C-alpha positions in Angstrom: -19.3 -57.5 100.0 -22.4 -56.1 101.7 -21.6 -52.6 100.4 -21.4 -54.0 96.8 -24.7 -55.9 97.4 -26.3 -52.7 98.7 -25.1 -50.8 95.6 -26.6 -53.4 93.3 -29.8 -53.0 95.3 -29.7 -49.3 94.5 -29.2 -50.1 90.8 -32.3 -52.3 90.9 -34.4 -49.7 92.7 -34.8 -52.0 95.7 -36.2 -49.3 97.9 -39.2 -50.0 100.2 -41.5 -47.1 101.0 -43.4 -49.1 103.7 -47.2 -48.5 103.4 -47.0 -46.9 99.9 -46.2 -48.8 96.7 -42.7 -48.0 95.8 -42.6 -44.8 93.8 -38.9 -45.0 92.8 -39.7 -47.2 89.8 -40.9 -44.0 88.1 -37.3 -42.7 88.2 -35.8 -45.9 86.8 -33.6 -44.9 83.8 -35.2 -47.7 81.8 -38.7 -46.4 82.4 -37.8 -42.8 81.9 -36.1 -43.4 78.6 -39.0 -45.5 77.3 -41.4 -42.6 78.1 -39.2 -40.2 76.1 -38.8 -42.4 73.0 -40.8 -42.2 69.9 -42.1 -45.7 70.3 -44.2 -45.1 73.4 -46.9 -42.8 74.8 -47.4 -41.8 78.4 -50.7 -43.7 78.7 -52.0 -44.5 82.2 -55.1 -43.4 84.0 -56.3 -39.8 84.3 -54.6 -39.2 87.5 -51.2 -40.7 86.4 -49.9 -37.5 84.7 -46.3 -38.2 85.3 -45.9 -40.5 82.3 -47.5 -38.0 80.0 -45.4 -35.2 81.4 -42.2 -37.2 80.7 -43.5 -38.0 77.2 -43.8 -34.3 76.5 -40.4 -33.5 77.9 -41.9 -31.5 80.7 -42.2 -31.8 84.5 -45.0 -31.8 87.0 -42.9 -30.0 89.7 -39.4 -28.8 90.1 -38.3 -31.9 92.1 -40.0 -34.4 89.8 -36.8 -36.3 89.2 -35.2 -36.0 92.7 -35.3 -39.7 93.2 -33.3 -40.4 90.1 -30.7 -37.9 91.2 -30.5 -39.2 94.8 -30.5 -42.9 93.9 -27.5 -42.4 91.7 -25.5 -40.4 94.3 -26.5 -42.9 97.0 -25.0 -45.7 94.9 -21.9 -43.6 94.1 -21.4 -42.9 97.9 -21.5 -46.7 98.6 -19.0 -47.5 95.9 -16.7 -44.7 97.2 -17.1 -46.1 100.7 -15.8 -49.4 99.4 -12.8 -47.9 97.6 -11.9 -46.1 100.9 -12.2 -49.2 103.0 -11.5 -52.2 100.9 -8.1 -52.9 102.4 -9.4 -52.8 105.9 -10.9 -56.2 105.4 -9.1 -59.6 105.2 -10.0 -61.6 102.1 -9.8 -65.4 101.7 -8.0 -64.9 98.3 -6.8 -62.0 96.3 -9.2 -63.1 93.6 -12.1 -62.4 95.8 -10.8 -58.9 96.6 -10.4 -58.1 92.9 -13.8 -59.4 92.1 -15.4 -57.1 94.7 -13.2 -54.2 93.6 -14.2 -54.8 90.0 -17.9 -54.8 90.8 -17.5 -51.5 92.6 -15.8 -49.9 89.6 -18.5 -51.2 87.3 -21.3 -49.9 89.5 -19.8 -46.4 90.0 -19.6 -46.2 86.2 -23.2 -47.3 85.8 -24.4 -44.8 88.4 -22.5 -41.9 86.8 -23.7 -43.0 83.3 -27.3 -42.9 84.5 -26.7 -39.4 85.8 -24.9 -38.2 82.7 -27.6 -39.5 80.3 -30.6 -38.2 82.4 -29.3 -34.8 83.5 -26.4 -34.2 81.1 -22.8 -34.7 82.0 -22.5 -31.4 83.9 -23.1 -33.1 87.3 -20.9 -32.9 90.4 -18.0 -35.4 90.3 -17.7 -36.9 93.8 -15.0 -39.4 94.5 -15.0 -39.6 98.3 -17.5 -40.1 101.1 -16.7 -36.6 102.4 -19.5 -35.1 100.4 -19.8 -31.3 100.0 -23.2 -30.2 98.8 -21.5 -27.2 97.1 -19.3 -29.4 94.8 -19.4 -27.6 91.4 -20.6 -29.2 88.3 -18.0 -31.0 86.2 -17.6 -30.8 82.5 -18.9 -33.6 80.3 -15.3 -34.7 79.4 -14.5 -35.1 83.1 -17.5 -37.2 83.8 -17.2 -39.5 80.8 -13.5 -39.8 81.4 -14.3 -41.1 84.9 -17.0 -43.5 83.6 -14.8 -45.0 81.0 -11.8 -45.2 83.3 -13.9 -47.1 85.8 -15.1 -49.5 83.2 -11.5 -50.1 82.0 -10.5 -50.8 85.6 -13.4 -53.3 85.9 -12.4 -55.0 82.7 -8.8 -55.4 83.9 -9.7 -56.6 87.4 -12.7 -58.9 86.9 -12.0 -62.5 86.0 -12.3 -63.9 82.5 -14.9 -66.5 83.4 -17.1 -67.7 80.6 -20.8 -67.4 81.0 -21.5 -71.1 81.4 -19.0 -71.3 84.2 -20.2 -68.4 86.3 -21.5 -69.8 89.6 -25.2 -69.4 90.5 -24.2 -67.3 93.5 -22.8 -64.7 91.1 -26.0 -64.3 89.1 -26.8 -60.6 88.6 -23.3 -59.5 89.4 -21.2 -57.5 86.9 -18.7 -59.4 84.8 -15.7 -58.5 82.6 -18.0 -59.1 79.6 -20.6 -56.7 80.9 -18.0 -54.0 81.5 -16.6 -54.4 78.0 -20.1 -54.1 76.5 -20.9 -51.1 78.6 -17.7 -49.4 77.7 -18.8 -49.6 74.0 -22.3 -48.2 74.9 -20.7 -45.3 76.8 -18.1 -44.6 74.1 -20.8 -44.6 71.4 -23.0 -42.2 73.4 -20.2 -39.9 74.3 -18.5 -39.7 70.9 -21.9 -39.4 69.2 -23.7 -36.9 71.3 -20.6 -34.7 72.0 -19.1 -35.1 68.5 -15.8 -36.6 69.7 -13.4 -39.1 68.3 -11.7 -40.4 71.5 -11.4 -39.5 75.2 -8.5 -39.1 77.6 -8.8 -41.4 80.6 -8.1 -40.4 84.2 -4.5 -41.8 83.9 -3.8 -39.7 80.9 -4.0 -42.4 78.3 -6.3 -42.1 75.3 -9.2 -44.4 74.7 -9.9 -44.7 71.0 -12.3 -46.5 68.7 -9.8 -49.2 68.0 -9.5 -49.9 71.8 -13.2 -50.3 72.1 -13.3 -52.6 69.1 -10.8 -54.9 70.8 -12.9 -55.0 73.9 -16.0 -55.9 72.0 -14.3 -58.6 70.0 -13.1 -60.1 73.2 -16.6 -60.1 74.6 -18.0 -61.7 71.4 -15.3 -64.3 71.0 -14.5 -65.3 74.6 -17.5 -64.5 76.9 -19.6 -67.6 76.2 -22.5 -65.3 75.6 -24.4 -65.7 72.4 -27.8 -65.5 70.7 -30.4 -68.0 71.7 -32.2 -69.8 68.9 -35.6 -68.3 69.1 -36.1 -64.5 69.8 -39.6 -65.2 71.2 -38.3 -67.3 74.0 -36.4 -64.4 75.5 -39.7 -63.1 76.9 -41.9 -64.6 79.6 -45.1 -64.8 77.5 -43.5 -68.0 76.1 -44.2 -69.6 79.5 -47.9 -69.6 78.6 -47.2 -72.1 75.8 -50.3 -74.2 76.3 -53.1 -71.7 76.5 -51.8 -68.7 74.5 -52.1 -69.6 70.8 -49.2 -67.4 69.8 -46.8 -69.1 72.2 -47.7 -72.7 71.6 -44.6 -74.8 71.1 -42.3 -72.2 72.6 -40.2 -72.8 75.7 -39.1 -69.8 77.8 -35.3 -69.5 77.9 -35.4 -68.0 81.4 -33.9 -64.9 83.0 -30.4 -66.3 83.0 -29.9 -67.4 79.4 -26.7 -66.9 77.5 -28.0 -63.8 75.7 -28.3 -61.8 78.9 -25.0 -60.0 79.4 -26.3 -57.8 82.3 -29.7 -57.5 84.0 -31.2 -56.0 87.1 -32.5 -58.9 89.3 -35.9 -59.2 90.8 -37.7 -61.9 92.8 -41.0 -63.4 93.7 -40.4 -62.8 97.4 -43.6 -60.7 97.6 -42.2 -57.4 98.7 -42.6 -54.0 97.0 -38.9 -53.6 97.2 -38.1 -56.8 95.2 -40.9 -56.9 92.6 -40.3 -55.5 89.1 -42.5 -52.4 89.2 -41.6 -51.4 85.7 -43.3 -54.5 84.4 -46.3 -53.7 86.6 -46.4 -50.2 85.1 -46.9 -51.5 81.6 -49.8 -54.0 82.5 -53.4 -53.7 81.5 -55.8 -51.4 83.3 -58.3 -53.2 85.6 -58.2 -56.5 83.6 -56.4 -59.8 83.8 -56.3 -61.7 80.5 -54.3 -64.7 79.3 -51.3 -64.2 79.0 -51.2 -60.4 79.8 -52.1 -59.3 83.3 -53.1 -56.3 85.3 -51.1 -53.2 85.8 -51.2 -49.4 85.4 -51.1 -49.1 81.6 -48.2 -46.8 81.2 -46.2 -46.8 77.9 -48.8 -47.7 75.3 -47.2 -48.4 72.0 -47.1 -45.8 69.2 -48.8 -47.2 66.2 -46.0 -45.7 64.0 -43.6 -48.5 65.0 -46.2 -51.2 64.1 -46.8 -49.6 60.8 -43.1 -49.1 60.0 -42.2 -52.7 61.0 -42.1 -55.1 58.0 -44.6 -58.0 58.4 -42.0 -60.6 57.5 -40.0 -59.7 60.6 -40.8 -62.3 63.3 -39.9 -59.7 65.9 -42.9 -57.5 65.0 -45.5 -59.8 66.6 -42.9 -61.1 69.1 -42.6 -57.6 70.5 -46.0 -56.0 70.0 -49.5 -57.2 70.9 -52.1 -55.9 68.6 -55.3 -56.2 70.5 -57.3 -56.3 67.3 -55.4 -59.3 65.9 -57.6 -62.3 66.5 -54.8 -64.6 65.6 -53.1 -63.7 68.8 -55.8 -65.6 70.7 -56.1 -63.1 73.5 -59.8 -62.6 74.3 -61.8 -60.2 76.5 -59.8 -56.9 76.2 -61.8 -53.9 77.2 -61.1 -50.3 76.2 -61.2 -47.5 78.8 -61.3 -50.0 81.6 -60.6 -47.5 84.4 -60.6 -44.0 82.9 -57.6 -44.6 80.7 -55.6 -42.2 78.6 -53.8 -42.6 75.2 -54.8 -46.2 74.4 -53.6 -47.2 71.0 -54.6 -50.9 70.8 -50.9 -51.8 70.9 -48.9 -53.0 73.9 -45.3 -54.1 74.2 -44.9 -57.9 74.9 -41.4 -57.9 76.3 -42.1 -56.4 79.7 -45.7 -57.2 80.7 -47.2 -59.0 83.7 -47.6 -62.5 82.4 -50.4 -65.0 83.4 -51.0 -68.7 83.1 -53.8 -71.0 84.1 -53.5 -72.8 87.5 -54.7 -76.3 88.2 -58.2 -75.0 88.7 -58.2 -73.2 85.4 -57.9 -69.7 87.0 -55.8 -67.1 85.3 -53.0 -66.0 87.7 -49.5 -64.5 87.5 -47.0 -67.1 86.4 -44.8 -66.5 89.4 -47.8 -67.3 91.7 -48.5 -70.6 89.8 -45.0 -71.8 89.2 -43.1 -70.5 92.2 -45.7 -69.9 94.9 -45.4 -66.1 94.8 -48.0 -64.0 96.6 -51.3 -63.7 94.7 -51.1 -59.9 94.5 -50.6 -58.3 91.1 -48.7 -55.4 92.6 -46.1 -57.6 94.2 -45.5 -60.7 92.1 -43.8 -59.6 88.9 -40.3 -61.1 89.0 -39.0 -60.8 85.5 -35.5 -59.4 85.4 -34.8 -56.2 83.5 -32.3 -56.9 80.8 -29.9 -53.9 80.4 -27.5 -55.5 78.0 -28.2 -58.3 75.5 -25.7 -60.0 73.3 -27.5 -58.9 70.2 -26.8 -55.3 71.3 -23.1 -56.2 71.6 -23.1 -57.5 68.0 -24.9 -54.4 66.7 -22.5 -52.1 68.6 -19.5 -54.0 67.1 -21.0 -53.6 63.6 -21.6 -49.9 64.2 -18.0 -49.4 65.4 -16.8 -51.0 62.2 -15.1 -54.1 63.7 -13.5 -56.3 61.1 -16.4 -58.8 61.2 -19.1 -56.0 61.2 -21.1 -57.6 58.3 -21.1 -61.0 60.0 -22.2 -59.5 63.4 -25.0 -57.6 61.7 -26.1 -60.7 59.7 -26.2 -62.9 62.8 -28.8 -60.6 64.4 -31.0 -60.6 61.3 -30.4 -64.3 60.5 -31.6 -65.3 64.0 -35.1 -64.2 63.0 -35.0 -65.5 59.4 -34.2 -62.3 57.6 -31.9 -62.0 54.6 -28.5 -60.3 54.8 -28.3 -56.6 54.0 -25.3 -54.4 53.6 -24.0 -53.1 56.9 -24.4 -49.4 57.0 -25.3 -46.8 59.6 -28.8 -46.4 58.3 -29.4 -50.1 58.3 -28.0 -50.5 61.8 -30.3 -47.7 63.0 -33.3 -49.6 61.7 -32.0 -52.9 63.0 -31.5 -51.5 66.5 -35.0 -50.0 66.5 -36.6 -53.4 65.8 -34.2 -55.7 67.6 -34.1 -53.6 70.8 -37.6 -52.1 70.8 -39.0 -51.4 74.3 -35.7 -52.2 76.0 -34.8 -48.7 77.3 -32.3 -48.1 74.4 -34.1 -46.3 71.6 -34.1 -42.8 73.1 -30.4 -42.7 73.9 -29.7 -43.9 70.3 -31.7 -41.0 68.9 -29.8 -38.6 71.1 -26.4 -39.8 70.2 -27.2 -40.0 66.5 -28.6 -36.4 66.6 -31.9 -37.7 65.3 -34.1 -37.0 68.3 -35.7 -33.8 67.1 -36.4 -34.9 63.6 -37.5 -38.4 64.4 -39.6 -37.6 67.5 -41.3 -34.7 65.8 -42.1 -36.9 62.8 -43.1 -40.0 64.6 -45.1 -38.4 67.4 -47.3 -36.2 65.2 -51.1 -36.7 65.2 -51.0 -40.1 66.8 -54.5 -41.7 66.9 -55.4 -42.6 70.5 -58.4 -43.4 72.5 -58.7 -41.3 75.6 -61.5 -41.8 78.1 -63.2 -43.9 75.5 -63.1 -41.3 72.8 -61.0 -41.2 69.6 -58.6 -38.3 69.5 -55.0 -37.6 68.6 -51.7 -36.8 70.4 -48.8 -34.7 69.2 -45.4 -34.5 71.0 -42.7 -32.0 70.1 -39.1 -32.6 71.2 -37.9 -29.6 73.3 -34.6 -28.9 71.6 -33.7 -26.3 74.2 -33.2 -29.1 76.8 -30.7 -31.0 74.8 -32.7 -34.0 75.6 -31.9 -33.9 79.3 -34.0 -33.6 82.4 -34.2 -30.8 84.9 -31.8 -30.9 87.9 -34.0 -31.1 91.0 -34.5 -27.6 92.4 -34.0 -28.8 96.0 -30.4 -29.9 95.1 -29.7 -26.5 93.5 -30.9 -24.8 96.8 -28.8 -27.2 98.9 -25.8 -26.2 96.9 -26.4 -22.5 97.7 -26.7 -21.8 94.0 -23.5 -23.5 92.9 -25.4 -26.0 90.8 -26.9 -24.3 87.7 -30.2 -25.5 86.1 -30.0 -27.3 82.8 -31.1 -25.2 79.7 -34.8 -25.2 78.8 -36.2 -25.8 82.3 -36.8 -22.2 83.5 -39.8 -21.4 81.3 -43.5 -22.0 81.5 -43.1 -24.6 78.7 -41.2 -26.8 81.1 -44.3 -27.6 83.1 -47.0 -30.1 82.2 -50.5 -28.8 82.7 -52.4 -31.8 81.4 -54.6 -32.4 78.4 
């Protein structure tokens, strides 16, 4: 089981760089995809050029994304090690053996899916621990066949335990329901981006839309997962329900509520390797307010999504903090508090350092006050990173035209008090943008719908920002020649003796970010 635990640690970016604050969070798929979406800007301080480079579909150096590449293959190696050695261990029950095996299949699929989305699916397919650095790149069909075959294996092997009966000791582990949901996500991306109808699995069988529909219906009907009553209580700002006017009367549902199908787990242990550094990245520059705390100010919100979002949608103010809105009750915000770039007066609310008042009336991180976490803003963000919510499952089922598509779509809207609308692809696109905003999903949706170039070029044009205290504007153009994928690290190409070929669009001067 330690190999599976280690692989889950890789998935959570639990890597400790000793004296330096962990840098691998920058290569987290969630963070990268948010920086490339049309709903975020790079932001950060003057010296933090990486976020702005990613936003512009450029790189700061030829190995900029080496950690993302290595982390995925390290996880793949560990799962392959388990496959090779699983029967060398004696298990208390066959059920335990299957549970471990199912976790490994799920994780290998997750690591390969990360690789395929970030670098394109022409990556080396490695199925053993005997790694050859000169392994050639596979074709997209091969990689996605492996990913979906692994997920089908996980579905068949993992037990059908309802959410409410999953033991606490298994929190954070993959479930049959997570595998079913991820199979739909992978199928939608593959068939959308590559214009396919189905895929042949490793065993020669064909996986079709109807198969994926059945898996999703099983997840919806039998998993025990569901929508919680109040969308706002999904997010930790609802903990500050005494001193934050917007959150008065709310009660945080917690990281392990029934809507969470799969999440990366973090803790308040006080180590760089276990703290949620992505949350830290989105925090305020050099200021701790109530309920939003200090961080590095990456990912400022594009005003376009605020302006596009109807005011009668509860999720608008539940997801975005407008610093100019006095009704929010957040006081003391300062612009350019630390030589900051691309401020917009809008921040995401879902993943931010959250503060409360302690017994002395001091404003501190909630994990410090409630759980005794270290009083260090760099180390005490313990919010889990939700990778799959039940609302996403419902919207995928609607998009895949399941028999109850209209009902699934209406359930998501009804939860926030919105009237039913006809289920259509255009309406689903809008619903996904608002329901899943700032959750690492938007960019991949744009790619698979073939909307990335048009939407990013429209929504990222002449964005009003405040940089170093001065009003200016930012324009981002989608680099179509890249296909939406990142550059393969040059050091990996050199290690392969030239067997690996660089992705299109990354061998020109336009590929390098030179600053503003």
